[in-house]
PAMIBA-213502 format. One line per field, with one value per residue (C-alpha): residue number from 1; residue in one letter; x, y, z. Coordinates in steps of 0.5 Angstrom, whole numbers, plus 500, padded with zeros to 3 digits. Each point is the difference from the previous one (the first is absolute). Layout:
residues N
k: (NUM  ...)
r: (A  ...)
c1: (X  ...)
c2: (Y  ...)
c3: (Z  ...)
END
This chain:
residues 856
k: (1  2  3  4  5  6  7  8  9  10  11  12  13  14  15  16  17  18  19  20  21  22  23  24  25  26  27  28  29  30  31  32  33  34  35  36  37  38  39  40  41  42  43  44  45  46  47  48  49  50  51  52  53  54  55  56  57  58  59  60  61  62  63  64  65  66  67  68  69  70  71  72  73  74  75  76  77  78  79  80  81  82  83  84  85  86  87  88  89  90  91  92  93  94  95  96  97  98  99  100  101  102  103  104  105  106  107  108  109  110  111  112  113  114  115  116  117  118  119  120  121  122  123  124  125  126  127  128  129  130  131  132  133  134  135  136  137  138  139  140  141  142  143  144  145  146  147  148  149  150  151  152  153  154  155  156  157  158  159  160  161  162  163  164  165  166  167  168  169  170  171  172  173  174  175  176  177  178  179  180  181  182  183  184  185  186  187  188  189  190  191  192  193  194  195  196  197  198  199  200  201  202  203  204  205  206  207  208  209  210  211  212  213  214  215  216  217  218  219  220  221  222  223  224  225  226  227  228  229  230  231  232  233  234  235  236  237  238  239  240  241  242  243  244  245  246  247  248  249  250  251  252  253  254  255  256  257  258  259  260  261  262  263  264  265  266  267  268  269  270  271  272  273  274  275  276  277  278  279  280  281  282  283  284  285  286  287  288  289  290  291  292  293  294  295  296  297  298  299  300  301  302  303  304  305  306  307  308  309  310  311  312  313  314  315  316  317  318  319  320  321  322  323  324  325  326  327  328  329  330  331  332  333  334  335  336  337  338  339  340  341  342  343  344  345  346  347  348  349  350  351  352  353  354  355  356  357  358  359  360  361  362  363  364  365  366  367  368  369  370  371  372  373  374  375  376  377  378  379  380  381  382  383  384  385  386  387  388  389  390  391  392  393  394  395  396  397  398  399  400  401  402  403  404  405  406  407  408  409  410  411  412  413  414  415  416  417  418  419  420  421  422  423  424  425  426  427  428  429  430  431  432  433  434  435  436  437  438  439  440  441  442  443  444  445  446  447  448  449  450  451  452  453  454  455  456  457  458  459  460  461  462  463  464  465  466  467  468  469  470  471  472  473  474  475  476  477  478  479  480  481  482  483  484  485  486  487  488  489  490  491  492  493  494  495  496  497  498  499  500  501  502  503  504  505  506  507  508  509  510  511  512  513  514  515  516  517  518  519  520  521  522  523  524  525  526  527  528  529  530  531  532  533  534  535  536  537  538  539  540  541  542  543  544  545  546  547  548  549  550  551  552  553  554  555  556  557  558  559  560  561  562  563  564  565  566  567  568  569  570  571  572  573  574  575  576  577  578  579  580  581  582  583  584  585  586  587  588  589  590  591  592  593  594  595  596  597  598  599  600  601  602  603  604  605  606  607  608  609  610  611  612  613  614  615  616  617  618  619  620  621  622  623  624  625  626  627  628  629  630  631  632  633  634  635  636  637  638  639  640  641  642  643  644  645  646  647  648  649  650  651  652  653  654  655  656  657  658  659  660  661  662  663  664  665  666  667  668  669  670  671  672  673  674  675  676  677  678  679  680  681  682  683  684  685  686  687  688  689  690  691  692  693  694  695  696  697  698  699  700  701  702  703  704  705  706  707  708  709  710  711  712  713  714  715  716  717  718  719  720  721  722  723  724  725  726  727  728  729  730  731  732  733  734  735  736  737  738  739  740  741  742  743  744  745  746  747  748  749  750  751  752  753  754  755  756  757  758  759  760  761  762  763  764  765  766  767  768  769  770  771  772  773  774  775  776  777  778  779  780  781  782  783  784  785  786  787  788  789  790  791  792  793  794  795  796  797  798  799  800  801  802  803  804  805  806  807  808  809  810  811  812  813  814  815  816  817  818  819  820  821  822  823  824  825  826  827  828  829  830  831  832  833  834  835  836  837  838  839  840  841  842  843  844  845  846  847  848  849  850  851  852  853  854  855  856)
r: (X  X  X  X  X  X  X  X  X  X  X  X  X  X  X  X  X  X  X  X  X  X  X  X  X  X  X  X  X  X  X  X  X  X  X  X  X  X  X  X  X  X  X  X  X  X  X  X  X  X  X  X  X  X  X  X  X  X  X  X  X  X  X  X  X  X  X  X  X  X  X  X  X  X  X  X  X  X  X  X  X  X  X  X  X  X  X  X  X  X  X  X  X  X  X  X  X  X  X  X  X  X  X  X  X  X  X  X  X  X  X  X  X  X  X  X  X  X  X  X  X  X  X  X  X  X  X  X  X  X  X  X  X  X  X  X  X  X  X  X  X  X  X  X  X  X  X  X  X  X  X  X  X  X  X  X  X  X  X  X  X  X  X  X  X  X  X  X  X  X  X  X  X  X  X  X  X  X  X  X  X  X  X  X  X  X  X  X  X  X  X  X  X  X  X  X  X  X  X  X  X  X  X  X  X  X  X  X  X  X  X  X  X  X  X  X  X  X  X  X  X  X  X  X  X  X  X  X  X  X  X  X  X  X  X  X  X  X  X  X  X  X  X  X  X  X  X  X  X  X  X  X  X  X  X  X  X  X  X  X  X  X  X  X  X  X  X  X  X  X  X  X  X  X  X  X  X  X  X  X  X  X  X  X  X  X  X  X  X  X  X  X  X  X  X  X  X  X  X  X  X  X  X  X  X  X  X  X  X  X  X  X  X  X  X  X  X  X  X  X  X  X  X  X  X  X  X  X  X  X  X  X  X  X  X  X  X  X  X  X  X  X  X  X  X  X  X  X  X  X  X  X  X  X  X  X  X  X  X  X  X  X  X  X  X  X  X  X  X  X  X  X  X  X  X  X  X  X  X  X  X  X  X  X  X  X  X  X  X  X  X  X  X  X  X  X  X  X  X  X  X  X  X  X  X  X  X  X  X  X  X  X  X  X  X  X  X  X  X  X  X  X  X  X  X  X  X  X  X  X  X  X  X  X  X  X  X  X  X  X  X  X  X  X  X  X  X  X  X  X  X  X  X  X  X  X  X  X  X  X  X  X  X  X  X  X  X  X  X  X  X  X  X  X  X  X  X  X  X  X  X  X  X  X  X  X  X  X  X  X  X  X  X  X  X  X  X  X  X  X  X  X  X  X  X  X  X  X  X  X  X  X  X  X  X  X  X  X  X  X  X  X  X  X  X  X  X  X  X  X  X  X  X  X  X  X  X  X  X  X  X  X  X  X  X  X  X  X  X  X  X  X  X  X  X  X  X  X  X  X  X  X  X  X  X  X  X  X  X  X  X  X  X  X  X  X  X  X  X  X  X  X  X  X  X  X  X  X  X  X  X  X  X  X  X  X  X  X  X  X  X  X  X  X  X  X  X  X  X  X  X  X  X  X  X  X  X  X  X  X  X  X  X  X  X  X  X  X  X  X  X  X  X  X  X  X  X  X  X  X  X  X  X  X  X  X  X  X  X  X  X  X  X  X  X  X  X  X  X  X  X  X  X  X  X  X  X  X  X  X  X  X  X  X  X  X  X  X  X  X  X  X  X  X  X  X  X  X  X  X  X  X  X  X  X  X  X  X  X  X  X  X  X  X  X  X  X  X  X  X  X  X  X  X  X  X  X  X  X  X  X  X  X  X  X  X  X  X  X  X  X  X  X  X  X  X  X  X  X  X  X  X  X  X  X  X  X  X  X  X  X  X  X  X  X  X  X  X  X  X  X  X  X  X  X  X  X  X  X  X  X  X  X  X  X  X  X  X  X  X  X  X  X  X  X  X  X  X  X  X  X  X  X  X  X  X  X  X  X  X  X  X  X  X  X  X  X  X  X  X  X  X  X  X  X  X  X  X  X  X  X  X  X  X  X  X  X  X  X  X  X  X  X  X  X  X  X  X  X  X  X  X  X  X  X  X  X  X  X  X  X  X  X  X  X  X)
c1: (316  505  494  497  507  501  493  501  507  497  494  506  504  493  499  507  500  493  503  506  496  495  507  502  493  502  494  504  495  497  506  502  494  501  507  498  495  506  504  495  499  507  500  496  504  503  505  503  506  496  495  505  497  507  501  492  501  506  497  494  504  504  494  497  506  499  492  501  505  496  494  504  508  506  502  494  502  507  499  496  506  504  496  500  507  501  496  503  507  498  498  504  503  498  493  505  502  493  497  505  501  493  500  506  497  494  504  504  493  498  507  499  493  503  505  506  503  507  498  494  505  505  494  497  507  500  493  502  506  495  494  505  503  493  498  506  499  492  497  496  496  503  494  504  507  496  497  507  502  494  501  508  498  496  506  504  494  499  508  499  504  496  505  500  493  499  505  496  493  503  502  493  497  504  500  493  499  505  496  493  500  501  493  497  500  508  501  495  502  507  498  496  506  504  495  502  507  498  497  506  504  495  497  493  497  503  498  493  500  503  495  495  502  500  493  496  505  496  505  495  502  507  499  496  505  506  496  498  508  501  495  502  507  497  496  493  498  493  500  505  495  495  504  502  493  498  506  499  493  503  506  496  496  505  504  506  503  507  496  495  505  504  493  499  507  499  493  504  505  494  496  507  500  493  502  496  506  495  497  507  502  494  502  507  499  495  505  506  496  498  507  503  495  502  507  502  505  502  493  498  506  497  493  503  504  493  497  506  500  492  502  506  495  495  506  502  493  499  507  503  503  504  507  496  497  507  503  495  501  508  499  495  506  504  495  499  507  501  495  504  494  505  495  495  506  502  492  500  506  497  494  505  503  494  498  506  500  493  503  505  506  504  506  496  497  507  503  494  501  507  497  495  502  501  494  500  497  493  500  492  500  496  506  504  496  500  508  500  495  504  506  497  496  507  503  495  501  507  498  503  494  504  502  493  497  506  497  493  502  504  494  495  505  499  493  500  503  495  495  503  499  493  494  493  498  498  507  504  495  500  508  500  497  507  504  494  504  507  496  497  506  504  494  500  508  499  495  503  507  502  499  495  502  494  504  502  493  497  505  498  493  501  504  495  493  496  505  495  499  508  499  498  496  503  495  496  501  495  496  494  498  500  496  495  499  499  495  496  501  497  494  499  501  495  495  501  498  494  498  501  496  494  500  502  505  507  504  502  502  504  504  502  502  504  503  501  504  505  501  502  504  504  501  502  506  504  497  501  507  500  507  504  502  501  505  497  499  505  498  504  496  493  502  501  494  496  501  495  496  502  500  498  502  496  503  499  505  499  493  501  499  505  500  506  499  504  498  505  506  499  499  496  498  494  497  493  498  497  498  494  497  501  497  493  498  502  496  494  501  500  493  497  501  498  493  500  500  493  497  493  502  495  503  499  505  505  500  502  505  503  501  504  504  502  502  505  503  501  504  504  501  502  505  503  499  501  506  503  497  506  505  495  497  495  503  497  501  503  498  502  496  501  496  493  501  499  493  500  497  504  495  496  505  498  508  500  493  501  507  503  503  503  500  506  502  507  504  504  493  498  507  499  493  502  505  497  498  494  498  494  494  492  495  496  493  497  494  499  493  496  501  495  503  502  507  503  494  500  499  506  505  498  501  507  502  497  505  500  498  494  498  493  496  500  506  504  503  507  503  497  503  507  500  499  504  506  504  495  502  494  495  493  497  494  498  499  506  503  506  503  504  504  503  499  501  493  497  494  496  493  499  494  503  503  506  506  506  506  505  497  501  507  501  499  505  500  496  496  503  494  494  494  496  494  495  504  504  507  505  506  496  503  507  505  507  505  494  499  493  496  493  498  503  506  501  498  506  505  498  502  494  503  494  494  494  496  496  502  493  493  497  493  499  497  506  505  496  501  507  502  497  503  507  500  498  506  504  498  502  507  500  504  497  501  498  494  498  501  496  494  500  500  493  498  506  496  496  506  505  505  507  505  506  506  503  495)
c2: (805  494  496  505  501  493  499  506  497  493  503  504  493  497  506  499  493  501  506  496  494  505  503  494  499  507  504  506  505  495  498  507  501  495  502  507  498  496  506  504  494  500  508  499  495  504  495  498  496  496  499  497  505  502  493  501  507  499  494  504  506  495  497  507  502  495  501  508  499  496  505  506  503  496  506  499  492  502  505  495  495  506  500  492  500  505  496  494  502  502  493  494  494  496  504  506  495  497  507  504  494  501  507  499  495  504  506  495  499  507  502  494  504  506  497  501  493  501  503  495  494  503  501  493  497  504  498  492  501  503  495  494  502  501  493  496  504  497  507  502  498  495  503  507  496  496  507  503  494  502  507  499  496  506  505  495  499  508  499  495  495  494  495  504  501  492  499  504  497  493  502  503  494  495  505  500  492  499  505  499  507  503  503  496  505  501  494  501  507  497  495  506  504  494  500  508  498  494  506  504  495  498  494  502  493  499  507  499  493  504  505  495  496  507  502  498  504  507  502  501  507  499  493  503  506  495  495  506  502  492  500  507  496  495  505  499  507  499  495  504  506  496  498  507  502  496  502  507  501  495  504  507  497  498  507  496  506  497  494  503  505  494  497  507  500  492  502  505  494  496  506  501  493  500  506  505  506  505  496  497  507  502  494  502  507  498  495  505  505  495  498  507  502  493  503  494  502  494  498  507  499  493  503  506  495  497  506  502  493  502  507  497  495  505  504  494  499  507  500  506  502  506  501  502  493  497  504  498  493  501  504  494  495  504  500  493  498  505  496  493  498  497  497  506  504  496  500  508  500  496  504  506  496  499  507  502  496  502  507  498  501  494  503  501  493  497  504  498  492  500  502  494  496  492  496  496  493  503  505  499  497  506  505  495  500  508  500  496  504  506  497  498  506  504  495  502  507  499  496  493  496  493  502  502  493  497  504  498  493  500  503  495  495  503  500  493  498  504  496  493  501  502  495  500  502  507  501  498  504  506  501  501  508  501  499  503  506  497  495  505  504  494  498  507  500  494  503  506  498  501  493  497  493  496  494  505  502  493  499  507  498  493  503  506  496  495  498  496  495  498  497  493  500  496  496  504  500  497  505  498  507  502  494  501  507  498  495  506  505  494  500  507  501  495  503  506  498  497  506  504  495  501  507  500  506  498  505  496  494  505  503  493  497  506  499  492  501  505  495  495  504  503  492  499  505  495  493  500  500  502  497  496  506  497  504  505  497  501  502  494  495  503  500  493  498  504  495  502  505  508  504  507  504  507  505  508  505  508  499  495  493  496  492  495  495  493  495  495  502  508  505  507  506  503  507  500  507  504  496  504  498  493  501  503  495  494  503  501  493  498  504  497  493  501  503  494  495  499  494  503  506  503  499  507  502  494  503  507  498  495  505  505  494  498  507  500  493  503  506  495  496  506  503  494  493  502  503  494  495  500  498  495  497  495  497  499  505  501  507  504  506  506  505  501  494  495  501  498  494  499  495  505  504  499  498  495  497  492  501  496  506  499  506  500  505  499  496  497  498  497  496  498  497  497  496  498  492  498  492  498  501  500  505  504  503  505  504  505  503  506  498  500  497  492  499  495  495  501  493  501  502  494  495  504  499  493  499  507  502  504  505  503  506  497  495  506  502  503  494  496  504  501  492  499  506  497  496  501  500  505  503  504  504  503  505  508  503  507  504  503  506  501  493  495  494  502  500  494  495  499  493  496  502  507  503  496  505  500  499  493  498  502  496  494  494  499  506  497  501  503  504  503  505  500  505  506  506  498  501  504  507  503  503  502  504  496  497  495  498  496  498  493  497  504  497  493  501  502  494  495  499  499  503  504  501  506  506  507  503  497  494  498  493  497  503  497  493  500  502  496  493  502  501  494  496  502  500  492  499  502  507  505  505  506  497  497  506  504  496  500  507  502  498  506  504  506  495  496  504  495  500  494  502  497  494  499)
c3: (515  499  498  496  496  499  497  495  498  499  496  496  499  497  496  497  499  496  496  498  497  497  497  497  497  497  503  502  502  505  503  501  503  505  501  502  505  503  500  504  505  501  501  506  504  506  502  494  503  505  494  495  495  497  496  497  498  496  497  498  497  496  497  499  496  495  500  499  495  496  500  500  500  501  505  504  502  501  505  504  500  502  507  500  500  505  505  498  501  507  502  504  496  497  499  497  494  499  499  497  495  499  499  495  496  499  498  495  496  500  497  495  498  499  496  504  499  503  506  501  500  505  505  499  501  507  501  499  505  505  499  500  506  504  497  503  507  500  498  494  494  495  495  500  498  495  497  500  495  496  500  498  494  498  500  496  495  499  499  494  504  500  503  506  500  499  506  505  498  501  507  501  498  504  506  500  499  506  505  501  504  493  497  495  494  500  497  495  498  499  495  497  499  497  495  499  499  495  496  501  496  495  503  499  501  507  502  499  503  507  499  500  506  504  497  507  505  500  495  494  498  500  496  495  499  499  496  495  500  498  495  496  500  496  496  502  501  501  505  504  500  502  506  502  499  506  504  500  503  506  501  500  505  504  499  498  496  498  497  497  496  498  497  496  497  498  497  496  497  499  496  496  498  497  496  505  501  502  506  501  501  505  504  501  502  505  503  499  504  506  501  500  506  503  499  497  494  497  499  497  495  498  499  496  496  498  498  496  496  499  497  496  497  498  497  496  498  497  497  503  507  503  502  507  500  499  506  505  498  501  507  502  499  504  506  499  500  507  503  498  495  495  496  500  498  494  498  500  496  495  500  498  495  496  501  497  494  499  500  495  505  499  503  507  500  499  506  504  498  502  507  501  505  499  502  506  502  502  494  498  493  497  502  497  493  501  500  494  496  502  497  494  499  500  496  495  500  499  494  503  498  501  508  501  498  504  506  498  500  507  503  497  503  507  499  498  506  505  496  501  508  499  503  496  493  502  503  494  496  504  499  493  501  503  494  495  498  499  495  497  499  497  495  498  499  495  496  499  498  493  498  504  502  501  503  506  500  501  506  504  499  503  506  502  499  503  505  504  495  501  506  502  506  506  505  504  507  504  504  504  502  492  499  505  497  493  502  504  494  495  505  500  492  499  505  497  493  502  504  494  496  505  500  507  503  500  503  506  496  495  506  503  494  498  507  499  494  503  505  495  495  506  502  493  500  504  499  493  497  493  499  495  495  492  496  495  493  495  493  497  505  498  492  501  504  495  494  495  505  500  506  500  507  500  504  501  501  500  498  494  499  497  498  501  495  500  495  495  504  499  505  497  503  497  503  500  502  506  506  501  493  502  507  498  495  505  506  495  498  507  502  493  502  507  497  495  506  502  497  499  497  494  493  498  506  499  493  502  505  496  494  506  502  493  498  507  498  493  503  504  494  496  505  503  496  493  500  503  495  495  506  503  494  501  506  507  505  507  502  506  501  504  504  497  495  505  500  492  498  494  497  498  496  493  498  505  500  500  501  506  505  507  505  505  505  497  496  506  503  493  500  507  498  494  503  506  500  504  500  498  504  501  497  504  498  506  499  505  502  497  493  495  494  499  501  504  500  492  497  495  506  504  494  498  507  502  506  502  508  499  506  499  504  507  499  497  507  501  503  495  494  504  501  492  498  503  495  495  492  498  505  497  505  498  505  501  502  502  500  506  498  507  500  494  505  502  494  500  497  503  502  504  507  498  497  497  501  495  505  502  493  500  507  497  500  493  496  494  493  497  503  496  503  496  503  503  498  503  495  501  501  506  499  505  499  496  496  505  497  506  501  501  494  502  507  497  495  505  504  495  496  493  495  502  496  502  498  500  500  502  497  500  503  493  496  505  499  493  499  506  497  493  503  504  494  497  506  501  493  501  497  504  505  496  494  503  503  494  495  506  501  492  499  505  502  503  505  501  503  502  500  501  505  502  496  495)
END
């Protein structure tokens, strides 16, 4: 029987090797099937000692413990390890050290998954001693010791000890590099975990870079989960949810119960950040049940906290809560603290504090706030913002308005430091969501004061809105993969456009374009640092720079619109009524102007739609502009809109027709653009495909700019236009375009060989001083939290372009042509952009809904 026994053992050994590789790829169900088959073969071995089956059996049991724990309960895996340890302890040295160290190493990782961190670290230390001794005696697999370093880093990560985690991960990387026998995926997994540590400490671009490096190592579901966590920290809830939606079916297929439940609790966080409290609660409760079935008390408590946070948001939205809800939050805080989850326990206390304040029980809130632990280096930024919000709300309840504002100011300073570490426009923009409630509270406090100080309100508005425009972009990191993906995306987009025009099916191309765009966005998170923050502009700086102009900064608070007016060295606050009364005509006006756009619209329809647009414009004028006239007089205006008012083409409002108006995302952004100095450069006239009116080739434009670079039709390629844009003083781009709501940097202009994306213009060495978008609706219509108004024009302004002329609504080709010829005639004669535009659109403002953005 000896030969047959040896054959069975060899087959079992091969099955175990394949199962281990499969488990590394997170296909736990398939790995388990291989391992159970191996166990069956080993059970049939008659002479176990002579066949050498015992070491193979121990290896199978250890790997099976890991696989079964991932798909079932922790206790199942621990029982497998008990059996493996008993068998290993009976082996002679150095085999005993090798196999017992292996079993203990796996026990350590299972204890980490169960949340027993102290015990896990003790077990792993013992395992390291045994494994190192075995290797020095010429026995064992160095992969096991490398895995131990990796697993010990996980314990330190769970314990929020980033420096110790990094040390272990570096040991793993170095050990794997020095030992060719170490499994190739270990070093990659260690780099992935370095990304997780970077995420813990708030370095989101570095985290995303590490995740990108690890994406081809069979870690796809885990990579998607960890990337989603990083994106949530950056406020990009929609992007995070997409990653989680991709990961969940993979993990369910692999029966990876722990990771699947972690995805569900992270989905709860994504839904909550998007304001979907009910869906967040559903995901959290589902995850809690899954963790409870697995016996993972720590993660079950984390899921319960996610559900409690959703319930608290629902209570705050209703404006009422019960004592039972507060008691439940306090009990959960105690439970989390007993599990050594300090940040989570603090968050549960914060929820209880807000609920007690909602109930009007200030004394209970004071007692609870004294119990809040101090923050740690790894405390998430949204938790830090929540702590400041609790203290600010408690100060309000005590009548301590000044202290509440101090808490808000300190919180927004912390948020600003977190934002300064972000990479890419979308990451910088997304962080605003974490400070939204603090900013809203501060503005409410200023407005509700007995003597409202407009100067203070101006300062708070500038501190809380449009922060992305405070950053001077740094040079883009060269990335050949990103460039290749972008070129593929352009080609696919062009093919997609042509197929649509020809009436051919576009389903496959549409999916391919979406996938390529996700790839480029993903790469852009860590290859485009959006650094070099500028300080928030002071009121005195803005007042001096305005000169004879007036600045009108709109804001909304508690459902009402207000305006801060800065003119002739004075600052006034003017209250303008209900926000809903302004939002309705603004939306109606936008729809009417879209309807008026076609050049061939019948005259009867034009009259009807224009009449509707005039009534909406009149309503906006009556509510928002006429009350300001005494303060602004006949001055040129710099307008900082808010919310739905970004869609208003101010040149159609009766009191502003013919008046120079510049629109800016913030006073700070206007001041930066106003102060910028660019050397003289070329003029570019470029015309994309599919335009029906005469714009660039118009003889008048050519005569106005006789030395201009002219790129028409097939000459207007992306490469050609980008080359001409770099260092240009003026660029007139007549091309159809489209907003990309999910990412402003992918708003696009259609050129001869495909789309010119906004991010490509933002990457230029020297962005053009002025860009005119002559034939498309690409102004600041898309508004993110923090009044971050984006879109193609927004991306250009954030990328360093000083002035952008663009339409807020659709515009017909012929109407655009007429407006642009008149605009450039005035511009070339020395008239400033804002005045030249105002005079050019005044003749037919409802068919020429252009605005001047930036410096003017």
